C-alpha positions as CSV (number, residue, x, y, z in Angstrom):
1,M,0.2,27.8,1.2
2,L,1.6,24.8,-0.6
3,S,5.1,24.8,-2.0
4,T,5.8,24.0,-5.7
5,K,7.1,20.6,-4.6
6,E,3.9,19.8,-2.7
7,K,1.8,21.0,-5.6
8,V,3.7,18.8,-8.0
9,L,3.3,15.8,-5.8
10,N,-0.4,16.4,-5.5
11,F,-0.6,16.6,-9.3
12,F,1.3,13.4,-9.6
13,M,-1.1,11.7,-7.2
14,K,-4.2,12.8,-9.2
15,N,-2.6,11.7,-12.5
16,N,-0.4,8.8,-11.3
17,T,-0.9,6.6,-14.3
18,Q,0.1,9.3,-16.8
19,W,3.3,10.8,-18.2
20,I,3.4,14.5,-17.4
21,S,5.6,16.9,-19.3
22,G,7.7,19.5,-17.5
23,D,6.1,22.1,-19.8
24,S,2.6,21.2,-18.7
25,L,3.6,21.3,-15.0
26,S,5.3,24.7,-15.6
27,K,2.0,26.1,-17.1
28,E,-0.2,24.4,-14.5
29,F,1.6,26.2,-11.6
30,D,2.8,29.3,-13.5
31,V,6.4,28.7,-12.6
32,S,9.6,28.2,-14.7
33,R,10.8,24.8,-16.0
34,E,13.8,25.2,-13.7
35,T,11.5,25.5,-10.7
36,I,9.7,22.3,-11.7
37,W,13.1,20.6,-12.2
38,K,14.2,21.6,-8.7
39,A,10.8,20.4,-7.2
40,I,11.2,17.0,-8.9
41,N,14.8,16.6,-7.6
42,A,13.6,17.6,-4.1
43,L,10.9,14.9,-4.3
44,K,13.5,12.3,-5.4
45,K,15.7,13.2,-2.5
46,Q,12.8,12.5,-0.2
47,G,12.5,9.0,-1.6
48,H,9.8,9.5,-4.2
49,Q,10.5,7.4,-7.3
50,I,10.0,9.5,-10.4
51,E,10.9,8.3,-13.9
52,S,11.9,10.8,-16.6
53,K,12.0,10.3,-20.3
54,R,12.8,12.6,-23.2
55,S,9.6,13.7,-25.1
56,Y,7.4,12.1,-22.4
57,G,8.2,14.0,-19.2
58,Y,7.8,12.5,-15.8
59,H,6.0,9.5,-14.4
60,Y,5.4,9.0,-10.7
61,L,6.2,5.5,-9.5
62,G,5.5,5.9,-5.7
63,T,7.7,5.8,-2.7
64,E,8.8,3.3,0.0
65,K,9.1,6.1,2.6
66,L,6.3,7.5,4.7
67,S,5.0,10.8,3.5
68,S,2.6,13.1,5.4
69,Q,1.3,14.5,2.1
70,L,0.5,11.0,0.7
71,I,-1.2,9.9,3.9
72,K,-3.4,13.0,3.7
73,H,-4.1,12.2,0.1
74,Y,-5.2,8.7,0.8
75,Q,-7.2,9.2,3.9
76,N,-11.0,9.8,3.6
77,S,-11.8,10.9,7.1
78,D,-11.1,14.3,8.8
79,L,-10.0,12.8,12.1
80,V,-6.5,14.1,11.7
81,N,-5.2,16.9,9.5
82,D,-1.9,17.5,11.4
83,I,0.4,14.7,10.3
84,E,4.1,14.6,11.0
85,V,6.6,12.1,9.7
86,L,10.0,11.7,11.3
87,D,13.0,9.8,9.9
88,E,14.1,8.7,13.4
89,V,12.9,9.3,16.9
90,N,13.5,8.0,20.4
91,S,9.9,7.1,20.7
92,T,6.8,8.5,18.9
93,Q,4.9,8.1,22.2
94,I,7.4,10.3,24.2
95,Y,7.5,12.8,21.3
96,A,3.7,13.0,21.2
97,K,3.3,13.3,25.0
98,N,5.8,16.2,24.9
99,I,3.7,17.9,22.4
100,V,0.6,17.6,24.6
101,N,2.5,18.7,27.7
102,Q,3.9,21.8,25.9
103,S,0.6,22.8,24.4
104,I,-1.5,25.4,26.3
105,N,-4.6,24.8,24.1
106,L,-4.7,21.5,22.3
107,N,-7.3,22.4,19.6
108,Q,-6.8,19.5,17.1
109,N,-5.9,15.9,16.8
110,K,-2.4,15.1,15.6
111,I,-0.5,12.0,14.5
112,V,3.2,11.4,14.5
113,F,4.8,8.6,12.4
114,A,8.5,7.5,12.5
115,E,10.5,5.5,10.0
116,K,12.5,4.2,12.9
117,Q,12.3,4.3,16.7
118,V,15.5,4.0,18.7
119,N,13.7,3.3,22.0
120,G,10.1,2.4,21.1
121,Y,8.2,1.0,24.0
122,G,4.9,-0.8,24.9
123,R,3.2,-1.8,28.1
124,R,5.2,-1.4,31.3
125,G,8.0,0.3,29.3
126,R,8.9,-2.9,27.5
127,S,11.0,-2.3,24.4
128,F,9.3,-2.5,21.0
129,F,11.8,-3.4,18.2
130,S,11.3,-0.7,15.5
131,P,13.7,-1.0,12.6
132,A,13.4,1.3,9.6
133,K,11.2,0.5,6.5
134,T,9.8,-2.8,7.7
135,G,7.1,-1.6,10.2
136,L,4.6,1.1,10.9
137,Y,5.1,3.0,14.1
138,F,3.0,6.0,15.2
139,S,1.3,7.8,18.0
140,L,-2.1,9.5,17.7
141,I,-3.0,12.4,19.9
142,L,-6.7,12.5,20.5
143,K,-8.0,15.7,22.2
144,N,-10.9,14.7,24.3
145,D,-13.1,15.6,27.3
146,F,-13.4,12.2,28.9
147,K,-14.9,12.7,32.4
148,N,-14.5,9.1,33.4
149,L,-11.1,7.5,32.7
150,N,-12.7,4.0,33.2
151,Q,-14.1,4.5,29.7
152,L,-10.6,4.0,28.3
153,G,-11.0,0.2,28.4
154,L,-13.7,0.3,25.8
155,L,-11.8,2.8,23.7
156,M,-8.7,0.6,23.7
157,T,-10.6,-2.5,22.5
158,G,-12.1,-0.3,19.7
159,I,-8.7,1.1,18.6
160,S,-7.4,-2.5,18.3
161,M,-10.4,-3.5,16.3
162,A,-9.8,-0.5,13.9
163,V,-6.2,-1.6,13.3
164,V,-7.3,-5.2,12.6
165,R,-9.9,-4.0,10.1
166,A,-7.2,-2.0,8.3
167,L,-4.7,-4.8,8.3
168,T,-7.4,-7.2,7.0
169,Y,-8.1,-4.9,4.1
170,F,-4.5,-5.2,2.9
171,Y,-3.9,-8.8,4.1
172,P,-7.3,-10.5,3.4
173,E,-5.9,-14.0,3.7
174,K,-4.5,-13.5,7.2
175,N,-6.4,-14.5,10.3
176,F,-5.6,-11.7,12.8
177,Q,-6.5,-12.3,16.4
178,L,-6.6,-10.2,19.5
179,K,-5.2,-10.7,23.0
180,W,-7.1,-8.5,25.4
181,V,-6.8,-5.6,25.7
182,N,-5.1,-4.7,22.4
183,D,-2.2,-6.9,21.3
184,I,-2.7,-8.2,17.8
185,Y,-1.6,-11.8,17.0
186,L,-1.0,-13.9,13.9
187,N,-0.4,-17.7,14.2
188,N,-0.1,-17.3,18.0
189,K,2.7,-14.7,17.7
190,K,2.5,-11.0,18.3
191,I,2.6,-8.8,15.2
192,A,1.4,-5.5,16.7
193,G,1.0,-3.7,20.0
194,I,-1.1,-0.8,21.1
195,L,-0.5,1.5,24.1
196,T,-3.0,4.1,25.3
197,E,-1.8,6.7,27.8
198,A,-4.0,9.5,29.2
199,I,-2.6,12.9,29.8
200,T,-4.7,14.2,32.8
201,E,-5.5,17.5,34.4
202,L,-4.5,17.0,38.0
203,E,-7.0,19.4,39.4
204,S,-10.0,17.9,37.8
205,N,-8.7,14.4,37.2
206,T,-10.1,14.5,33.7
207,S,-8.2,13.5,30.5
208,R,-6.8,16.4,28.5
209,A,-5.7,14.1,25.7
210,L,-5.1,10.5,24.9
211,V,-1.9,9.4,23.3
212,I,-2.3,6.1,21.4
213,G,0.9,4.4,20.3
214,V,0.8,1.7,17.7
215,G,3.7,-0.5,16.5
216,I,3.2,-3.1,13.7
217,N,5.7,-5.6,12.4
218,L,5.0,-5.6,8.7
219,S,7.9,-7.4,7.0
220,T,10.7,-7.4,9.7
221,I,13.0,-10.4,9.4
222,D,15.7,-10.3,12.0
223,F,14.2,-9.8,15.5
224,P,16.4,-9.7,18.7
225,T,17.1,-13.1,20.1
226,E,15.2,-12.5,23.3
227,I,11.9,-11.9,21.5
228,K,12.1,-13.8,18.2
229,N,10.1,-16.8,19.6
230,K,7.3,-14.6,20.7
231,V,6.9,-12.2,17.7
232,Q,6.8,-12.2,14.0
233,S,6.0,-10.0,11.0
234,I,2.9,-10.2,9.0
235,D,4.5,-11.1,5.7
236,Q,8.3,-10.9,5.0
237,N,7.7,-11.3,1.2
238,F,5.1,-8.5,0.8
239,N,5.8,-4.8,1.0
240,V,2.5,-3.1,1.7
241,D,2.2,0.6,0.7
242,R,2.7,2.0,4.2
243,N,1.2,5.4,3.3
244,R,-2.1,3.7,2.2
245,L,-2.1,1.5,5.3
246,A,-1.5,4.5,7.6
247,A,-4.4,6.4,5.9
248,K,-6.7,3.3,6.2
249,I,-5.9,2.9,9.9
250,I,-6.8,6.6,10.5
251,D,-10.1,6.1,8.6
252,E,-10.9,3.0,10.6
253,I,-10.2,4.7,13.9
254,D,-12.4,7.5,12.9
255,Q,-15.1,5.0,12.0
256,I,-14.8,3.3,15.4
257,L,-15.0,6.6,17.3
258,T,-18.3,7.4,15.5
259,E,-19.9,4.0,15.9
260,N,-22.1,2.9,18.8
261,P,-19.5,0.6,20.3
262,K,-21.9,-1.5,22.2
263,N,-23.9,-2.4,19.1
264,I,-21.2,-2.4,16.4
265,F,-17.6,-3.5,17.1
266,L,-17.8,-5.6,20.3
267,P,-19.2,-8.7,18.6
268,E,-16.5,-8.4,16.0
269,Y,-13.9,-8.0,18.7
270,R,-15.1,-11.1,20.6
271,E,-14.9,-13.2,17.4
272,K,-11.2,-12.2,17.1
273,L,-10.4,-12.8,20.8
274,L,-7.6,-15.3,21.0
275,L,-8.4,-15.9,24.7
276,M,-12.0,-17.0,24.5
277,N,-12.7,-20.1,26.5
278,R,-9.0,-20.5,27.3
279,T,-7.4,-20.7,30.7
280,V,-5.1,-17.7,31.3
281,L,-2.9,-16.0,33.9
282,L,-3.9,-12.4,34.4
283,N,-1.6,-10.0,36.2
284,V,-3.2,-7.0,37.8
285,G,-0.8,-4.9,39.7
286,N,0.9,-7.1,42.3
287,Q,-1.8,-9.9,42.0
288,D,-2.1,-12.8,39.6
289,F,-5.5,-14.4,38.7
290,T,-5.9,-17.7,37.0
291,G,-9.1,-18.7,35.3
292,K,-11.1,-19.3,32.2
293,V,-12.0,-16.4,29.9
294,L,-15.8,-16.3,29.3
295,N,-16.3,-13.0,27.5
296,V,-15.6,-9.4,27.0
297,D,-18.4,-7.4,28.5
298,E,-20.2,-4.3,27.2
299,D,-17.6,-2.0,28.8
300,G,-14.7,-3.8,27.3
301,Q,-13.8,-5.6,30.5
302,L,-12.4,-9.2,30.5
303,V,-14.9,-11.6,32.1
304,M,-13.2,-14.6,33.8
305,K,-14.3,-17.6,35.8
306,L,-11.6,-17.9,38.5
307,D,-10.2,-21.1,40.0
308,N,-12.6,-20.5,43.0
309,N,-15.5,-20.6,40.5
310,K,-16.2,-16.9,41.1
311,I,-17.0,-14.7,38.0
312,R,-15.1,-11.5,37.9
313,H,-14.8,-8.6,35.5
314,F,-11.4,-6.9,35.0
315,N,-11.0,-3.4,33.5
316,S,-7.2,-3.6,33.5
317,G,-4.4,-6.0,33.7
318,E,-2.1,-8.0,31.4
319,V,-2.6,-11.6,30.3
320,T,0.9,-13.1,30.8
321,K,0.2,-16.7,30.0
322,V,-2.3,-18.5,27.8
323,H,-2.9,-22.3,27.8
324,F,-3.6,-23.4,24.3
């Protein structure tokens, strides 16, 4: 059951261009004016901007903070109904994996957002700079019954394409590109990273759940010295509505999951691939491979022509150097 505060916010969202009197809110929800006043103040304390004027009432102006209620309001899919927003967390990925490990029966998808990560991380445990208000950081728990964990490569390319689609909706003038498997670049600098980790059942070696972590630099200005030449934000002068962006990403991921990947998103992914026809250094475990990128195949594998002229398909690895 929704609280009065939640009901008031929903009402504001449905009538967000109008002034709404306290009396009408009181009658709408059959509570006292004092209860409405307390609900309004509680929303303000959570970062919601609400203008009040005598004889007019209240006017909702939005919020700069992430809100699970607003994300739910904006999303069109039913991929995720369990949305949690944290002010600060060590890592949304660790937090989400703990949820999976502590759940006996994982019966629904869940997504965890954080305003700030103290120790956000990406591939190989590398730190992901995650300051408050200027980025979007979240981990999505997808319950699943993957029998073949090799399918993850194709899923990862799909998730990255979903994020690019959502970003392009809000930044239509930006030319986002992808570095296989799922880093997102702008002007040859990284603006987002995606990490997919499978929580497996040891006895059956099947995946119990996937935890997909996403970190996006939206308007961050001051990056640590050791990474500032490699990363950037999308637009330091434009503050996108992060609740709308979060909802759009959820919708696009849901769309990717329902599409036939071999016929739908792979051509789009290939068009965005930063590596196509470039010579790269690919690290796989303890081995390095140098060669020219020819394609991404129907299973999401990177196709390379190596220095010895052999064609090889890679389902995992990290591109550590690109020759532009």
